Structure formats: structure tokens, C-alpha cells
C-alpha positions, 0 to 999 in steps of 0.5 A: 449451520442453522436448526433447518440445515442441520434438520436436513442433515441428521434426516438424511444421515439416519435415512441413510443408516437405517434404511442402505447400511444393513445391505453391506456386506457383514452389518446387519439392520441397525435398529432407530434408536443406534441409526439416530444415534450414529446419524448425531454423533457424525454430524456433531463430530464433523462440525469441524468441515468447511461447510459448519458455521455454530448457531447464531454466530456471526459473519466476522468484521474482519472480512468486511473492510471499513470505508465511512471516513468517521468510522476509519478515523474511529478505528485508526485511533484504535477505539470499536468500529460500533459503538454498540458493539462495546469498546475496545478493551485494547490500548491504541498502541496494542490495537495499532502494534499486533496486525504489524507483527507480520512486519517484525517477522519479516524485517525484524524491525522495533520502529513506532509501528510496530511496539505497544510501548507508549514511550518508545513510540514517541521517541521514535516519532520525535527522532523521526521528526528531528530527521525530516527537518535535518534534511530540509534545513538547507532547503529544497533545492539541495534535494531537488540536485540529488533526484535530478543528478540521479535521475539524469545519469540512469536516464542517460545510462538507457537513452539507447534503450526503446523499453524501460520499465517506468515504476523499476526506474522510478524505484532506483532513483526514490531509493538512491535518495532515501539512503543517500538523504536518511543515511548518508550511503556512498554513491560508489555502492550504490550501483544500479544492481545493488539498490534493485535488489534491496528494491525487489526484495521489500516488496518480496517480503513485504507481500510475504508476510501478509502469505499464510504460506510464505516462501523462505522468508529468512532466506530473503531477509538475510540478502536484503540485511547483506545487501544494506551490509554493502551500503555500511548498514549494519545494525546489531538489535532490531530498534537499530535496524536502518529498516526502521525509517527506511521502509516507511520512507521510500513506501510512502515516496516510490508508488504515488510518484509513479501513478502521479507521473503517470497522471501528469505526463501520459495520461491523454486528457493532461493538462498541458499546464500542468508541466510548466508548473512542474518545471518551474517548481523543479528549477526553484523548488520552494512551499511557494512554488509548490502552492502557487497556481497557475492563472485560470479557472481551474488554477491548480498548482504543484500541491493540488497534483500532488494531493490529488496523486495522494487521494487515487493512491494512497501510498498503503491502500489499507490499514489494519487495527486490532480490536477486541470489543467487550462484547466479543469473545476473541478480538478481531483484526479490522481493515481500514480501506484507506483508498475505498475512503478517498474513492467514495463517490458521495464526497468527492463526486461522481468523478471520484474515480479520477484524476482532477486535481481542481477539485482541490479548489472547492475543498470542503469539511467532509473532503477533509476529514475525508482525506487521510493517506498518512493515516489518522490521529494519534499516529499521522506519519510525519512525513505528513505536514510538508515533507512527503508532499513536497519529496513526492512533488521534487520526485514528479518534477524532475522526471517530468522534466526528463520524460516526456510523452511525445518521446515515450509511449506508456504501455501496460504490459498483460503478458510477457511480451509487451509487443504483443501482449499489451495495451496502450494507457489512455482516459479508461485506464484505471492504474493499479496499486497492488505490489503484484503489479508494481512492473508493469508499466513500460516505456516504449521509445516512440523512434522504435514505434515508429521503425517498426511502422 
């Protein structure tokens, strides 16, 4: 509390004690010294109340989300956010690992994101790199067939349905794909019921890990662990936990895929040429077709469609680092707002909130440095260079060939009654990538809409 505020409260307490307390039964008038001393003690002892702030203290930077690209890159490295405040006394590994301990508690993992052991972190990175290379060694055609099989099987099973949750479809197909490709899980064991429950519990535990009043995490984790065991994924130590790899891969994929699909298929302003590009890529998923641009002025490619989705809907909206600056008494957790950085008008233009893949034709150095969907140096995700964007492209292309805006209308659910409490997607609708909204988008078959009319 500032000096004037303290003085006012002290004076108010003194007047009350000096002139009013004496009127209470059994209490005589207080002399000036006693009233002043009592007022001072009350003020001092109540210093822990919510309105109290120590004089000279400043608002914690942890409440401020940094979005300036250069500052973001420094924080991601585990450095200071302000040179005038000194250097970070923690190692880069400590800066990264400490904020992620909530995930250790929630999922009992021990991976490159949660360890402060430099050597183990490098080993985890090498292991992940090798796994990605092994998966795509035979080319992306096999990956495309796997995704197509899961997508077509699921949609054919529910072809008589008139209402489907878009995000749920993407979650199921993406999770099954990851489980098969990374862990060789038996397809017969991956029932929709089990896969949906795994996805929901991952999301629930992630949300709970951020909350100070979380529910019964141990019970939720036990359910998740039993479902993974049902799929043949058992482990004895935290380093053997399949969630070490499953979490970053699956979480990198599905949310971006769902938002990209909405933009290229359901957004009214979407260019029909994008679907032709995606179909060509789906039929022959090569690096050449991924980067091949459409003829005409915009010259958009599948790579641009994916990059623009990663810009607007980064897999991790905010990345946290703990820093202990030399000028500070205590360490603090500092958020890097990747989503805000990707939408800065001074970097991306006045239409930075719009999905416009053609902007990647005029990529400049400022945009290049501000684009960090897979984190920043020295811990850029292994999926950054090729696997992540290609995998997103394969999934989006597969869904786009099975789902059309002519057959389905997309609505944003605003409550429990989709028919009476929803709205149709238009060009002004913003797509929230918040975890709390992960089942908000519903597809309604147009034949059903016509029948109601």
C-alpha cells in the first residue's frame, strides 16, 4: 500500500478507536497514545489482506504475457526478458523444466520437456528424431493410407447420423493414427470408446494440471493408465511412460488439423482451389506436391495452408519459462504468448487475425522470426522441419476429401441444445483454440436441415 493510503487507513482507525470505542459497554475512553498504538498494530497485523501491497513492490511480470518476437525468443532460450533487470540465474534446462512439473504430477512423465538433465534431454531428442525418420522411411503414401482407412471407416459407420462433432472426429482419427504409427498398437483394440476416453482424459488432466483446485487427478490418471494398458502400453518407470511421446505428438496434431479443416472447407470465403490442391496431395502425398503452388496470382500451396493454420492456431498457445533474475529476490514464471506473437499487426499486417495463406508468398525476415509454432531455439520440436507440417497436411487433405460444405453445415454450439442455441460459421466467426472449447463445433447434415424446413 502506498504511503498516502496507509496514512488514511491509520488515521481512520485512530479516530474510530479514540472517539467511538469508548462508547461501547465495558470499555472506557482510550488515551491518544493507546489509540494510536492500537491502530498501528491493527494496520500491521492486517497487512496480509488482499488489498495489501508492500511499498515499492511492482506488478509481477508473470501476469504479463510477452508477445514481442525478440523478447519471446530470448525467454524461450531461458534468458532474461529485460536486460536492465539482470540475467537469469537458472540454467536453460531448469527454466524449461520447472514450469512443466505440473505435467509430471498429472501424467507421471519424464521427457525432454520436463527434465533439467541436459544429457537425458539430448537423448530424448535423438530418440524422437529417429522415430520420426523411421515412420516416414517408406514415404508418406503409407501414412496417407492409414489416415484414410481410419477416417473413412469412422465416417461410414456414422453416415446415417445427422449431427457429428467435428473436433471429436479429428481427435479419434489423429489419436488412432499416432497410436498405430508410433506404438504399433493393435487396431482391433483401438475401439472408439477407448480412444475417446483416452483423448478426453488427456484433455481433462491437462486442464486440471493448471488449476489450483483440480479434481481427483490420481483417479483420472488411473483410468487413462488402464486404457493405455488395454492397448498394450504398459510401463514400469516414468522414462518408459508412452505419454512422454504421445502427449507432444498428439497435441501437436489434432487441434491444428481441426482448425485448418474449418478454414479450408467450411469458411464461406475459402478458395475452392485449395480443395483441388489438397486432393492432389492426398492422392500422392509427396514433398513436391506439398510445396507445389496453384497457378494464378495467389500461388498458394498445401504448405502455405498448413503454415497459416499453424500461425493462427499454434499447437501450444503459450509456453512458460521460469527465470530468476539477478535483480529479483524471487524466481518467477514468465509466459510467452505464441498466439499473440503470431497475430501482431505490425508483423503480419492489418488482417493478421484472418486466415490468408497467400501472405506466405511475401515472407520477410520479421515474419520469419515471429513464426514459432514449434517453440524456439534451442528446443525446437523435432516435428518442426518436416514431419509436423506434412502430417497435418495429410490429415487435413484426408478429411477434406471425406467431408464437404455442400453436404454438411458447421455450427458453433453455444449450449446444450444445438438446434436452438447455435450459430452458423461465417467469415467473422473467430475459431477459439481453447481446450475448454474442444467439442464446440458441430456438423449438421444438410439433408436433415432441408427436411426440417
